[in-house]
N, C-alpha and C positions, 0 to 999 in steps of 0.2 A: 442690603437685605438679600439674603440667599433664598431664592425661590427654586423649588424643584423643577427640573426640566419637564417638558410635556411628556416625553417618552417615559420618564421615571414614574410619573403619576400612574401609569397603567402597567407597570412592570412589577411582578411579584418575585419573591425569592425562587419559586419554582421555575419561573421563566428564565432566570439567570442560570440555573442548574441545567435546564434543557438546552439552552444555547451552548453551553460548554460541551454537553454530550453530543450535540449536533456537529460541533467542530471535530470531535473525535471520529464520528461516522463519515464526515467529509474527507478527512485524512485517509481513513480506511478505503473509501471509494476511490480516492486518487491513487493509492497504492495498488488496489486491484486493477484499475485501468492501466497503469504503467506495466504491471506484470502481464496482463492480457496482451498488451501491445508487443511486449518482448517475445512472448510465446508465439503470437501470430507472425511476427517478423522471422522468428526461428523456422517456422514451418514454411513460410512463403519463400525464403531464400535458402532453405535446406542447410542451416547452420548447425555445426556440431554442438554436442552438449557442453564440451569444454569451452567453446567460444561463447555460448549462451551464458554459462556460469560466470565467465569473465565480464560479460555485459551487465549481468545482474549485480555483481560486486561493484562495478564501476558506477552504476546508477545509485546504489546505496551510498557510496562515497560522495557523489555529487549532491544527492538529496540531503544527506546529513550535514554537508557543508552549507547548503543554502537554507534548509528548513530546520536545522539543528535537531532538537528533540522530537519535532513533529513526525519525523520519519524513522525514528529509532526501531520501529517494528518492521521495517522493510526487510524482507528476507535477504540473506547473503549467499544462498546456495540453490541449486536446482531442486534438491530435496524439500527445502522449506518453501520454495515457490510452488511446487506441486501440492504440498500440504495446504498452503494458504488458499490456493485456487480450488482445492478439492479434487485434484486430478490423481488418478491411480494409474500405475504402470501395469499393464496387462501382458507384459512380456513373460513368456514361459520358456524355460530352458529345457531342451530335450537332450538328455544324455543317454547314450546306449551302453 
């Protein structure tokens, strides 16, 4: 005799949908945390933009190998990292 599990007695379809959306936001939070760590590391150790971009690309490779599709939205450039973190470059060029 198949009896429903105790947890399924109290679970609705909306709960299942919200659980999957929470998973997406958890992955986004993990991505943001990793990106913030990389940018903080860059500032702390005065790493060049080229080296930071290489680190970002390497992290994307590692995360996609480990997490497969979960980390497909991880940026692979400094431009996309800044965009994802909402950072703006306030560099002004003065040409005479």
